[in-house]
N, C-alpha and C positions, 0 to 999 in steps of 0.2 A: 329652882325650877331647873326641869329636864332639858338636857340639850336638845333643842330642835333641829335638826339636822337627823340628827340619830332615831330621833322618836319617826319624826317625819317618814324617813325614808326608810326606817324597817317599817312602818303601819302601809305604805306605797309600795315595796316592796313584797307583802304578806299577800297582795291582790295578784300577783303574779305566782308566787308557793302555790296561791288557792287555784290557780288555773292549772297547775302541775297534777296538785294531790286530788284535786276533784274527776283528774281527764284519766289518770292511773283506772281506776276503781271500773268507771264506765267504761274503758275499754276492755277490761277483763272479765268484766260481766254479759260484754256483748259475746265475750267465746264461749260463756258456760254451754250452751244449749251444743254447741259440736264438740262438746267430750265425748269419750267412745265407750269410757269406763267410769262406775260408781264412784272407784280409787281417785280417778283422775280428777272427776269430777266435785269429790269431796276437798281436795287440794286446790283446786280454783276457786273454791266458795270459800276457805276460809283465807287466800290469798286477797280476794276481793273484801273479805271483812276487814281486813288488816288495813288496807287501804283506806278503807271507807273511816275507820275511826280516825287514822292520821288525818284525813280533811276535816274532820270534825274537830279535832285536836286544834288543829290550824285555825280556823272559823270560831272556833272559841278565845284563842289566843287574840284573834282581831279585834275581837269584840275587849276582851282585857284591856287590850293595846289602845282601842278609840276612846275607853273613858278614861286610860293614863293622859294621852292628847286632851281631854275634855279636862280635868283636874289641872294640867300644867299651862293650857294657853287657850282655853276658854272655849266657848259653844262655837263662835264664828268659824273656828278653826275646824270643827267635825261637824257642821252644819250639813255640808253638801255631803257628806262621806254617810251620816246616819240614815237622813233623809233620801238619799239620792242613789249611793251605791250599793250600801247595805244590804237594804230590802233584796235587791236582785237575787243576792245569795242567800237569803235568810230564806225566802220562803221556800225554794228548792231543798235547802237543808233540812228544812222543817217535813218535807215530803219524805224526805229519804230517813230522818227519825221514824216517821211514821208508818210507811209504806215498804222503804226497798229493806231499812234493816231488820224489821222483825221477821221478813221472808229469809232474808239468807244467815240470820240465827237460827230459824226453825228447820232451813233447809241442810243446814252444818250440823246441829245437832243429832238429826235424824241417818244425815249421810255416816255420822261418825259412828256409829253400831256397826259400821261393816269390821270394822277392826276387834268386833267380840264374837264373831263366826266360831263355829265349832272346828275342831280339829280333828282329822282321822291319820291317825299313823296304823299303816299297812305293813309287818315288816314280812308277810311270809306272801308269795305273788299268789299263793294257790286261792287265799281268800280275798283279791283283788272285788272278784265278782259279787262278793258279799257286803263288801264294805261300801262299795258303789251303790248298791240297791240299800243297803240302811242310810247311807247321808243324802240321797235322793228323796227318801222317805221325811226323814228328819228336816232336810230344808223345805218341802213342802208343809210341814206342819209350821215351819217357823214362818212362813210367808203371810200363810193364813192367818198367824198372831199379829204379825208386822209388817207391811207390805215396803217398808225400808230395808227389811233385811236383808243383806245381800251378801256376796262373795266378793275379795278384793277386784277380779277381774270380769263381774258381771256386767253386761254392755247396758249403757243407758236406755231405757225405754221413754215410749212416745209420753207415757203420763208424767216422768222426769223434766222431759224436752218440753212440755205445756208449761211447770210448774217455772222452770229457769226463764223462760221467753215470756214471762207474764207482764204486760207494761206497769203494773203496779211496782213491778220489781226492775224494771229497765228504767222507764221514762225519765223516775224521778234522779236518778242517776245523772243521766245526760242534760236533764236541765239544772243540773248543779256545775255542771261543766258550761252550758250557756250561760249561766248567770255570770260565773266568777268570768268570764269574758266579756261580756257585754259590760260589766262593772270595770275591769279592768281599763276595756277602751275608754267609756266616760270620762272617766278619771284622768287618763292621756288627753283628751280633747275636750270635755265640756267638765273642766275641774270646777264651777261653780255653776252646776247641773240644775239645782233648786232655781235659779233665776233664769232657767230655760226651759218652764214646764211643758212645752211643746216637743222638745227631745226625750224628756223624761218619759212623756207618755207614747211616743212613736217606740222607746224602750220597752216596756209594757206590753204593748201590743205585740211587738216579734216576739216575746216571751209567752204571751198566750197564745199566738197564731204557730209558735213553734211548738207548744205544748201538745195542740190540737195533732198540728201534723204529725211528730214523733207517734205519738198513741195509737194512731191509726195506722201506721207504718209497722209499729210494735205489733198489734194486733194481728197484723195481717202474717208476718213474720211467725208469730204465735200461732197462726190457723195452720198455716204450712209446715211446719213442724211436729205438729200435734198427731200426724199421720204416722199408722204403725209402718214398722222398718228401720231402716238404718239411715242416717242423717249424719250428711257429709259437708264440708265448707267446700265453699266453689272451690274451683282448681283457680292455683296461683295465677296463670293466665288471666282468668274471666277477672279474677280480682284487682290486677294491675290495669288491665285496660276500664274497668268500671272507675276506681281512684284517678287513672289519667283523665276519663272524662270528666270525672267531677272535678278536677282541677283545673281542666282548662276553661270550662261553664265558668267558674268562680275567677280566675284570672282574668278572663276576656271583662265579666261583668265589674272587676273591680274597678281592671285599666280605664273602661268606659266611665265609671262613677267618677275615677280620678281624673280625667282628662276633662268633663265636664266642670269638676269643684274646682281645679284648677283655674277654669275660663272663668268661673263665676266670681274666682275669689278677687279676680283683675279690679283694683281700685278704678273708681267712673273715670273716665276721658278728664273731663272736668266738672268740679264741687264747688259749691259754695259753703263756705265751715259756718255759719249761722246754720245749717241748715239738717241739724244730726236728726237721725229717726230715732234718737233714743233720748228724751227729753227728761230729766229728774228734776222737780220739783223740789226735794228736798223738804215739802210737808209732809205732814203725818200722814196724808192721805195718799203718800205717793206711790205711783206703779211702775216697777220696771221692767218695760215690755219685752219679750224674749225676740233675739233676733238669730239668725243662722251666720254661724262664723265665718262662710265662704260666700256669702252673697250681701253684695253691696251695692243699693239701686241709686240710681242717680238721683241728686236732689234737685229740690224746685228752687232755693237763693231766697228763701224768705223765712225770717224769723218766726218763731212760735207767737203767737198771737197775743197780745197782751192789751189792757188800756195805756200803758206809758207812749210818752211820746216817741215817735221814730228820730233816731238819730242815726248817721252814718259814722260809719270808723275814720274814716278821711276826714271830717268835723272835729274830731277830737281831738286838735293839734294843740303842739305847745306854742308859746306868743311866737305869730309870725311877723307884729312892728316890732320897734326898736334895736338899736345897735347893741348886737351882743357883745360881752365883757370879756367871754373866752370863745376863741375859735380855732378848729385843729381842719386840717386837710388830711384825709384817711385815703389811700388811693391802693384798692385789692390788684394785687400783681405776681406772678409767678415768679421766683427766685432760688438760686442756688446758694445754700446757706454752709459755711463752713462753721462746724462746731467746735468748740476748743482743744478738743481731741483729735483734731485734723481729719473728721470724720464729715463726709456732705451729707447734706441733707434735701432733697428735691422739694422744696418748701409753695406752698400759696401762703403769701405773707402782706401784711398792710406795711405800706410805702418800703418793702424790699427788707425789712425784719422780722426776726424770729425772738421772740414772740415780738407782737405789734407796738410801737409805742406807747410810754405807759402818760396816758392822759390825766393831769392834775388839775384840780379848778377848787374853788371856793365855793363853801357853801351858799346859796341863796343868787348867786350868779346866773345869768343868762346864758347858755352855751349854743354854740353852732355849730354843726360839725357836719363837712361836704364829706359824702363817700363818692369816689369815682372808681369804677373798673375797668381795670386795663385788659386785662387777659383772662378773667377767671369765664369761659365758656358756657358755665352753667348759670352765671349770676349770683348777686353777692346780697346781703344785708348785714346789717349791726344790730345786734339785739345788745341791750344794756342791764348787763345780768345782776338782777338784786335793785337796781332803780324805778321806783315807780314815778315812770314818766306818763303823761297822756300817752292814749293808748295807740295814737298816729304815729307816735315816734317808739313806737315798742322794737320795732324790727324783724316781725315774723313775717314771710313770704306766702302770700295766698291767703292772709288774714289780716294786719294791718297797712300793709303795704305790696306791689309789684315785685320783685328783684330786681337788681341794678344789673343790666349787662353790658358788655363791654362796649366801651363807648359812652355809656350813660354815668350820669350823678344822680344823686340824692342827696336833700339837704335834714338833718334831723335839727330841731329847735327844743330848747326844752328848759327849765329854770333847774337847777341841782337844788331841790328842796332837803336832800338827805346829807349829810355828811357821812362817812363811812369808806369802807375798801369796797368796790364793787368791782366787777369787769366785764370786759366786751367781746361778743365773737358774732360769726356770721349764722344767721338764722334758716339760711339756705340751703338744703342737704347737710344739717348742722352735723349729721353723724362722720361724713366725710370731710368737713372744709377743717371744723374745729382740729380735725387730725391734723390736718395738714398744714396748717399754722396760722388761718385767719380769727387770732383772739389777741387779746392783750388787758392790760391792767390801767384800772381806773380808779383813783384814789380822788376825793371828795374831802377835802379837808376844812374843820369848824370854822364858822365865820370871825375873825379876827376879834380876839375880847379885847377891850378896851383896859379890862384891869390887870392883864396880865403883867407881871413884872420881867421889865428888860434884861434883868440880871439873871432870869433862870438859863441856863445851860440850853444850846441848840440841841435839838431832839435830830439823833440818826435815825430818819422815816426809812424804811425799805419794804418794798411790795415787791413780791417772793411768788412767783407764777409758776406752779409744778404742772408738766405735761411730758404724755408719752406719745411723740411721733409714733405713727405707723411701721415696725420692722427697727425701733431703734430702741436703746433702754429710754427712761425717766430724764429729763431735764430740768432745772431750775432756772427760772429766767434765761431759758436757751443753754445754758452749760451744761453739759456731759460730764464733767470733772469739776472738781470741789474749788470753787471759788474763794477770794482771801479778800477780807477787807481788815485795815487797821483801826479801831475804834479807841480812844482815850479814855482808862478808867475816870469813872463818874458820870460820862457819858449817857443821858436816856436813850434806849434804842427801843424803836416800834418796830417788831417785824409785821408786814402787812402777809397772809401766807393764805393762798388761792390755789384751790385744786381746779385745775383744766383736765384733768384725767376724764374718763369714763367713770374708774372705780373709787371705792373709797383708801383714799391713804393715809399712811401711819407715820409720822414725824417724831423725832425726839430735839431737846433743847437740851443741850448739858452742858456743863460748867455755872450754873448758874441758876438761883431761883428765878422763878418769874410768875407772872401776870396773864391771865386771857383778857384782854380789856373790850373786847367787842365780838361780837360773832354775827356773820353776815350783816356788818355793818351798823350795827346794834350796839353800844356802849353797855358793857355791863357795871351793875350798881355794886359798889364795893366789892371788887373782884379778890379773891384769898388768895395769897401768895402760894405757889404751888414747886414743889421740888419732884424729881423721878417721876414721869407723870406723862407718858406718853400723849400724843395731838394725833387723833384720828380723824382726819376731815373728809366731810362728805365731796363726792364729783359737784362741784360748782359751787360749793362752800367755802366761807371764808373768815378764817382766827386772826384777831388782832393780838400779838403777844407784846409785851412789852418788860420791860429789865432794866437795871443799873448796867452797863459794863462794869465787870469787875477787873482785877488785877490777875489775870489769869484768861487763856483762850475761852470761848465760848462756839461749841460746834450746833446746827442745824442741821440735821440728815435724817435720811429714810429710816427707817426704823427696822431695818433689815440687814442682812449680814452678806456675804458672797459680792457677787459683781455690783451693786450697789455701797458695798463698801470707800469710805473716800469720798464721796460726791454729798453736796450740800454746800453749805456758806461756813466759811471759818472767820471769826470776828477774833483780833488779837491786838492787845497793848502795844505790842512790839512789831507785828508783821510777822512773828515765826510761824512754823508748820507744825508745832506739838499740837495733836489730837487727843483730845480728851477720850477718855475708854465708852464706847458704843457697851452699852447695859442689856442685858436681852430681859424681855419679859416683862417692861412694866406698866404697873394698871395706868389703865384708858382713862384722860381726862373725861368727866361728866358734867356736860351743863346741865344738867335735868336738878342738881343738887351742888351749885354753884354760885354766889356772890350774896350779897342779902337782899332779902324781898323787901317789893315796891307795894303799892294800891293796882290791883291790876283792873282794868276797864271792864271786864267779864271773866267768870271761872265757871266752874261746873256748875254751880248753883242758878247760874243764869239762866233765862228762857229765850232759847233761839229762834229766828226765825225759820231758819233753815238747816234741816240737819244731813247729811248724805255717811252713807258708810261706804267705803271703798275698799273691795278686796283683790289682791294683787296674786295672780297665779302664774304660772306657766302650763302651756298648752303645746301638745302636736298639732298642729295644721297647716292650714293651706292660708298663703297671705301673699297677694299683690302677682299671682302666677308662680309663687314657688312654694314648696313643701319646708318648713322650719318649723323651731320653737318658739312658739308666741309669747308673748309676757301681755298677759292681758289684766283688764279693768273690770270688774263684776262680771267676769267670763267674757269678756267683749274685746274686740281689738278695733282700732281707730278703721274707718270714721264710726261705727256702729257702738265707742265706748258713750256711757253716759255722758251728756252735755248736761251740768249746773248751770242752771236757771234763777237768777237772784235779783232783788230789788235796792236801786240805790240809797243806803242806810240800812239793810239788812246786816243782822248777826249771824254767821254763818258757822257751823261747828262741822268739822269732817274728821270721820274716824279711817285712821290707814291700816290695812290688817295685812302685812306680807303674810304668804301661807307657802310662798315660793320657796327659794334654795339661792337665790341672789340678794344683794342690796338694792334696794331700789329710793334712790335720793328726789323726793317727791320736790319740785320746781313749782311753785305757782308765781305767774308773770304778772307783775303792777298790785302787788299786795302781799304783805310780810304777816306770817301767822304766828298766834301765840301759843304755845306746847300747853296743855293743859296736863295730861297725863304721857305716862309711859307706860305697858304693861299694866294699866290700872292705877297704877301709883302714880298720885298726885305730886307733879313739881315743886320743889322748893327752891328757897335761895332767889337772886335775882330771874325776873322776867322773862324768859327765855324766848325773844323773837327771833324769827329764821324765814328764810324767802326758800332753802332748797332743806331740807329736812330727809336724812340715810335713815330708812327704814330699811332693819336689817331682816334678815328670814326669824319668823316666830316674834317679830315684834309689834306690836300693836298702841299707835299713838291716836291721842284726841288733840286737836288742833282747832283754832279758831281766828277771826277775822270779820271785819266790820268792810260791808262792801262799800266803799266810800270811793274807787277811781273807777266809773263808766267805760264799758268797751266789751270788746270779744278779747279774753285771754287764754292762752295756753298754761293748762296744769299737764305736768307730764314728768315720766323719768326723765332726770340728767343724764344716766348713763344710754348714749344716743343712738348705739346700738338697739338697746332695749326700744326706745322712739320709734327708730327706723321700723320695729316690727310691733308696731302698733299700740305701743303704750302712752298714747298721746290720749288727750281730751279736753277741753273748753270749761270757761266759766264764761257765762254770756248775762249782761244786764240786758232785760226785758226792753223792747224795743229797737235794741241796739242793730244796727242790718251794715253787712261790709260789701263794697262793691269788687270786693278781688276775688278771685277762684285759683285753686290747686287744682294740680293733676296733671298727665300725660299731656294734654293739648294746649296747657299754659305753659307759662315760663316759672312758676312757684312750685318749689317744694320744699316746704317746710323743715321736713324730718330728711 
């Protein structure tokens, strides 16, 4: 498969090149009418032809590259380019081929004959008069035979001016520029333009209107310059004043439009999460309604109508009665943290710790966690990342609860049905609060096995959470230097690796072979023994790595050189400091081809009740009153992103298509997804269940799950900076409502 970044970047860059290569011949052609002599006109005509051929070649290259793009990545990657952007250039280019180019070629051929003029050599001054008379008579005869026959310095007459100012010659070249600029702008601002038919219609209306206006203006220009006499360009001062006036008018209009658009892009002061205007049922007859990127209308606060029984998120709680078998108290507070290096960190913490305290419990236990906010002014919540809790316990501000303000408390109660590695973090202003330190590890150990042998050696079970505070280097369990532990040879070791950063991170385990025993809290069936493979983990994802401690040091460290060298965790049998050598360019562990197969509850042959295709793009636009790069889902940003509507019991399939240039770790709350395919290839080995799937640039995944946990669930990119710029959506069960609201006028700001 071709390199996505190179192919997509080149394809996108060619749109900019087309703007330049179509602009140059249009500008030169505009000056043809002002050429004083036929020789100058011939030279300018040839120059215009040269750049026309260049622009046509670039467009042909763009078409070939589009085909290569399709062959490498499929129709969904070129759909908007083929249907939306390229026709805006192709139609003017066809007009250039059929109208402008033949006229330029004909003009160049006729003007080229000026080089074949007769030569008269007069050595005798006394014969000059006779020579002039002969030349004059000869030229008169030649003009009668060919009106284009000329001497080098003969002036351009009104007949030639009329020809070179013809709308049929000039307007197609101008339209090629307009089409290239329009296509380029649409690609930057509406990457999923085929899902925005109104926007595409406006673009074509502008093209048609511009064609009419340019044709009228050029016809008027042709009529003016067809009069006998010398035709000169306007004076430089006049041209400068005219250009300044046009610039001022355009600038004023742009500023006025930009100010209005910025204001319109502000999120509603108060809105309900169930009131998306863009509801996707996922059925075969689904319709994706178009919406403006800069418009967010206030919502009504009601869920889409259905025959389902209405239930509030607030009622979808965990067990309220009974004594909790495990209790925790977490206090959100500011603290100054001293790192092992001596650096200090002004952090927001749980219980004054960075990371927050590790929560360990047993599968099946009823757990109660009391959250208290001491001094985090904006409020906090706790989301249990990867754990399928009842909806009211999910901890999303504005969706499943109100944010907990300073001096307030909130109680979470749920039964720990799953065993595995999870983590918890605030879901109030998550892009800010997680980076500041409001997170921690959560481990749910399997229920006690009565058949387990008491003679088995004790396992060294370590949760390792990777994080990168703002302005600091990466830390592992809050340590910014190498941590060391002594482990006796033969001891079973389980490292629970958690990535709490916004970006995927790659680590190496050196000095031993190992197994990836669990992915996102789901045990792998018959994991293979691995060695010399790096582990690339999605933002928010988890790998459990198991091995038996050898009689030599084992190093778990980030797979980069430079300033991160010597950081991580060193396990040694004797407490020594010797480090295994860091190996560059190790192949990456591939969860799609790992472990032994098991029967699947659903696969590619299954008939699904709901199917969703989600296109990930980057767009330049306005969001919540600022101009930024926006991370879009099906061309939209929250709250206009599609809301996936399901019924309890539905089998749901989602297709993730990443057409942007950054990784998107897609995290679905309350459910686990089964990965069916990656880039069109079916997964093999152990079933790959995940709740946080990293979709790299150019990757396409098909995943499926059963809708068995009613509620209002977030489905968002777990690069929290992307989510804060609109890359969030919801999964809503029919009949579910929420009493909570988000927006500036409320206390709730989930991203």
